[in-house]
C-alpha positions in Angstrom: 0.4 -0.4 -0.3 1.8 3.6 -0.6 0.9 6.1 1.9 0.9 10.2 1.3 -0.5 13.0 4.2 -4.2 12.5 5.8 -6.5 15.0 4.2 -9.5 16.4 5.5 -12.0 15.1 3.4 -11.5 11.5 2.1 -13.5 9.4 -0.3 -13.5 5.3 -1.2 -13.5 4.4 -5.3 -12.9 1.0 -6.4 -12.7 -1.1 -9.0 -13.5 -4.2 -9.1 -12.8 -6.5 -11.8 -13.1 -9.6 -13.3 -9.0 -10.2 -12.9 -8.3 -7.7 -9.5 -9.9 -5.6 -7.7 -8.3 -1.5 -7.1 -9.3 -0.1 -3.7 -8.6 3.5 -3.3 -9.2 6.3 -0.7 -8.8 10.0 -2.8 -9.1 13.7 -1.6 -12.3 14.9 -2.1 -10.9 18.2 -4.0 -8.1 16.5 -5.7 -9.7 13.6 -7.3 -7.4 12.8 -10.0 -4.4 11.1 -6.8 -4.6 8.6 -4.8 -4.0 8.8 -1.4 -3.4 5.0 -0.6 -4.7 2.3 -3.3 -4.3 -1.3 -2.8 -4.8 -4.4 -5.1 -6.7 -7.6 -4.4 -6.7 -10.4 -7.2 -10.2 -10.3 -7.7 -10.7 -14.5 -7.2 -9.5 -15.1 -3.9 -12.1 -12.1 -2.7 -14.8 -14.5 -0.3 -16.7 -11.0 1.2 -16.0 -7.7 -0.6 -17.1 -5.7 2.8 -14.3 -7.3 5.4 -11.9 -6.3 2.5 -12.6 -2.8 2.0 -12.9 -2.4 5.7 -9.6 -4.1 6.6 -8.4 -1.3 4.0 -10.0 1.6 5.4 -8.5 0.3 9.2 -4.7 1.1 8.0 -5.8 4.2 6.2 -5.0 7.4 8.3 -8.2 9.6 7.9 -10.5 7.3 6.5 -13.2 7.5 9.5 -13.9 10.6 7.9 -15.3 9.1 4.5 -19.0 9.6 3.4 -19.1 8.4 0.1 -18.2 5.6 -2.1 -18.1 4.5 -5.1 -17.5 0.7 -6.7 -17.9 0.8 -9.8 -17.9 -3.3 -11.1 -17.7 -5.3 -14.4 -21.8 -5.6 -15.0 -24.7 -4.3 -15.2 -25.7 -2.5 -12.2 -29.7 -2.3 -11.2 -31.1 -0.7 -8.8 -27.6 0.0 -6.6 -26.8 -4.1 -6.9 -24.5 -5.6 -9.9 -24.5 -9.4 -10.7 -20.9 -9.3 -12.0 -20.3 -11.0 -15.2 -17.3 -12.3 -15.2 -17.0 -13.5 -11.5 -19.9 -15.4 -9.1 -20.5 -12.2 -6.9 -23.2 -9.6 -6.3 -23.0 -6.4 -5.5 -25.2 -4.4 -3.8 -25.1 -0.8 -3.0 -27.4 -0.6 0.1 -25.3 -3.4 1.8 -21.9 -2.1 2.1 -23.1 1.0 3.1 -24.6 -0.9 6.0 -21.5 -3.3 6.6 -18.9 -0.3 6.3 -20.9 2.8 7.8 -20.6 5.0 4.8 -23.3 7.8 4.5 -23.4 7.0 0.9 -22.7 4.4 -1.3 -22.7 4.6 -5.4 -22.9 1.1 -7.1 -21.7 2.3 -10.8 -20.9 0.1 -13.9 -16.7 -0.3 -14.9 -17.1 1.1 -18.5 -19.8 3.9 -16.9 -16.6 4.7 -14.8 -13.9 4.9 -17.1 -16.3 7.3 -19.0 -16.2 9.8 -16.1 -12.0 9.4 -16.7 -12.1 10.5 -20.0 -12.4 13.9 -20.3 -10.2 14.6 -17.3 -7.0 12.8 -19.1 -4.3 14.1 -20.1 -2.8 14.1 -23.6 0.4 12.4 -22.2 -2.3 9.4 -21.0 -3.4 9.0 -24.6 -2.4 7.7 -27.9 -3.7 8.5 -31.1 -4.0 5.4 -33.4 -5.1 7.0 -36.7 -4.3 10.6 -38.1 -8.2 12.0 -37.8 -7.9 14.3 -34.7 -10.1 15.2 -31.8 -12.9 17.1 -32.1 -16.7 18.4 -30.4 -19.5 15.3 -29.9 -19.9 12.3 -28.2 -17.6 9.8 -26.9 -17.3 6.1 -27.4 -15.2 3.7 -24.4 -14.2 0.1 -24.6 -12.6 -1.3 -21.8 -10.5 -4.8 -23.4 -9.6 -7.1 -20.3 -11.3 -10.6 -18.5 -14.2 -9.5 -20.3 -15.3 -6.9 -23.0 -17.2 -3.6 -22.0 -19.2 -0.6 -23.9 -20.6 2.9 -22.5 -20.1 6.6 -23.9 -20.1 9.4 -22.1 -21.7 13.1 -23.9 -22.8 16.6 -23.1 -26.2 16.8 -21.4 -28.0 19.9 -20.8 -27.1 20.5 -17.4 -24.1 18.3 -17.8 -22.0 15.8 -18.9 -24.0 12.4 -18.8 -21.4 9.1 -19.1 -24.4 6.2 -21.0 -23.5 2.3 -19.6 -24.2 -0.4 -22.0 -23.5 -4.0 -23.2 -23.4 -3.6 -25.7 -20.3 -6.4 -26.0 -23.3 -8.8 -25.6 -25.2 -8.6 -28.2 -24.4 -10.8 -31.3 -21.1 -11.5 -32.8 -20.8 -10.5 -36.5 -18.4 -11.6 -38.9 -16.0 -9.7 -41.7 -14.7 -12.4 -44.0 -14.0 -15.6 -44.4 -12.3 -16.8 -41.2 -14.5 -15.1 -38.8 -17.4 -17.2 -40.4 -15.6 -20.4 -39.5 -14.9 -19.2 -36.4 -18.7 -18.4 -35.8 -19.6 -21.7 -36.6 -17.2 -22.9 -34.6 -18.3 -21.4 -31.4 -22.4 -21.9 -33.0 -21.6 -25.7 -31.9 -20.5 -25.0 -27.9 -22.6 -21.6 -27.3 -26.1 -21.0 -28.3 -26.3 -17.3 -28.2 -22.2 -15.9 -29.7 -21.7 -12.6 -28.4 -18.7 -10.4 -29.7 -17.1 -10.3 -26.2 -17.0 -14.8 -26.4 -14.7 -13.6 -29.7 -13.4 -9.9 -28.2 -11.8 -9.9 -24.5 -9.2 -11.5 -22.3 -11.2 -14.3 -21.5 -11.7 -15.3 -25.6 -7.3 -15.0 -27.0 -7.0 -18.5 -25.8 -10.0 -19.8 -27.4 -9.3 -17.7 -30.4 -5.6 -19.2 -30.1 -7.0 -22.9 -30.3 -8.8 -22.5 -33.3 -6.0 -21.0 -35.1 -4.3 -23.9 -33.8 -6.5 -26.9 -34.6 -7.9 -25.6 -37.8 -6.1 -22.6 -39.7 -2.4 -23.1 -38.0 -1.4 -23.8 -42.0 1.0 -21.6 -43.0 1.6 -20.0 -39.9 4.4 -22.4 -39.8 3.8 -24.1 -36.3 1.7 -27.7 -36.4 -1.0 -28.4 -34.1 0.7 -30.9 -32.8 3.4 -28.6 -31.5 1.4 -27.2 -28.5 0.0 -30.2 -27.4 -3.8 -30.3 -25.5 -3.7 -27.5 -23.3 -4.2 -23.3 -24.2 -1.7 -21.0 -23.1 -3.1 -18.3 -20.9 -4.0 -14.6 -22.0 -0.5 -13.7 -20.4 1.8 -16.1 -22.4 0.1 -15.9 -25.9 0.1 -12.0 -25.8 4.1 -12.0 -24.8 4.9 -14.4 -27.8 3.0 -12.6 -30.0 4.6 -9.6 -28.8 8.3 -11.1 -29.2 7.3 -12.9 -31.6 8.1 -16.2 -31.7 5.6 -17.0 -32.4 3.4 -17.1 -35.4 0.3 -18.6 -34.2 0.0 -15.9 -31.1 0.7 -13.8 -33.6 -2.1 -14.6 -35.4 -4.4 -14.9 -32.7 -3.5 -11.4 -32.0 -4.2 -10.4 -35.1 -8.0 -11.8 -35.4 -8.2 -10.1 -31.8 -7.6 -6.6 -32.5 -9.2 -7.0 -36.2 -12.7 -8.3 -34.0 -11.9 -5.7 -31.7 -11.2 -3.0 -34.7 -14.5 -3.9 -35.8 -15.8 -3.1 -33.1 -14.6 0.3 -32.6 -16.7 0.8 -35.6 -19.6 -0.2 -34.7 -19.5 1.0 -31.6 -18.8 4.4 -33.5 -22.1 3.5 -35.2 -24.1 2.7 -32.8 -23.6 5.9 -30.7 -22.1 8.2 -33.3 -19.0 9.3 -31.6 -18.0 12.4 -33.5 -15.5 12.8 -30.3 -13.5 9.6 -31.0 -13.6 6.1 -29.5 -11.7 5.3 -26.4 -10.0 1.9 -25.6 -9.5 1.2 -22.4 -8.7 -1.6 -20.4 -5.2 -3.9 -19.3 -4.8 -5.8 -23.3 -4.8 -2.2 -25.3 -2.1 -0.6 -23.9 -0.5 -4.5 -23.5 -1.5 -4.5 -27.3 0.0 -0.8 -29.1 2.4 -2.8 -31.8 -0.8 -3.7 -33.3 -3.4 -1.3 -32.3 -0.9 1.0 -33.8 -1.1 -0.6 -37.2 -2.3 0.9 -40.1 -4.6 -2.3 -40.0 -6.6 -1.5 -37.4 -7.4 1.4 -37.9 -8.8 0.1 -42.0 -10.6 -2.3 -40.6 -12.1 0.4 -38.1 -13.0 2.7 -40.8 -14.3 -0.4 -43.3 -17.7 0.3 -43.0 -19.0 0.7 -46.4 -21.1 3.6 -47.6 -20.3 5.1 -44.0 -16.6 5.1 -44.3 -15.9 8.5 -44.9 -17.8 9.0 -41.4 -15.3 6.2 -39.8 -12.0 8.2 -41.1 -13.3 11.3 -39.4 -13.5 10.4 -36.5 -10.4 10.2 -33.6 -9.7 6.8 -32.1 -7.3 7.1 -28.9 -5.9 4.0 -26.5 -5.9 5.0 -23.1 -2.5 4.2 -21.1 -4.0 5.5 -17.3 -3.7 2.1 -15.5 -5.9 3.8 -12.8 -8.4 5.1 -15.0 -11.4 3.5 -13.8 -10.3 4.7 -10.9 -10.2 8.2 -11.2 -12.9 7.8 -12.9 -15.0 6.8 -10.3 -13.0 9.7 -7.9 -14.4 11.9 -9.7 -18.1 10.9 -9.9 -18.5 10.4 -6.8 -16.7 14.3 -6.3 -19.6 15.6 -8.4 -22.2 13.6 -7.3 -24.8 16.3 -6.7 
């Protein structure tokens, strides 16, 4: 845990994801820099309220916390959420009562990421392609364990962030390779969503799909990899180093699907303000995302290709953007 002096008024922000959970205390007047943080492996958490209470007990001034925002990886209804990739139910009223915090808000983690976008500096963004930033709705996608989508726009009374579950809409293949992927997935799933093909959880399956049926031309025989699929970090490392053509092909397939979905999000939200890619994977995949191929797939929307060519694409480089968005939202609640 990192720490600094105790401020006069503090707030709690939490990023509850499928892989890790990050807790942070912020000065309400400076919601950009945390006073103290703790990172937990989500699969090791048995009781979220107990872990939060243990963290706060070690933070000077934490007793002065009057509000908390929990950004969770799942849809939120009436202040509670069932996480998509964890067997957890997070309920704001229960956390409020157990932690003794007067106001607890639960919001979707990609909505929290959307709240961070207006606060990010130029050095925290990597632009993909030549299109320049301008006004309008901004679409936000988060690629990590799963895939999340949201947007942020200027409303009548200020900024409004809108969550969505767009990544659980139908996957639409873009070419013959993706046609075969879709057919293969339909053998195992009644519904094939975008997230089934484009997420940290999906990447090992993409690798296995290419290994078992599409490996010809990648210079690697299926039997050379054995039956067990490598984990996502292994595939990413092998692709970035170039030591596995099959890993490179799997990541290219993932990023092609991601680019097409970024284009879909731009059309759905009419995101003339740009499309912002966050989450844990995009900063690691920059060599693939900065290639002309990614932008070309993003813009390939037939009659609307010229519109897509005018929309800027960014990768969010800040590792704590969700936390900062949750803190900013918390500090500015009416």
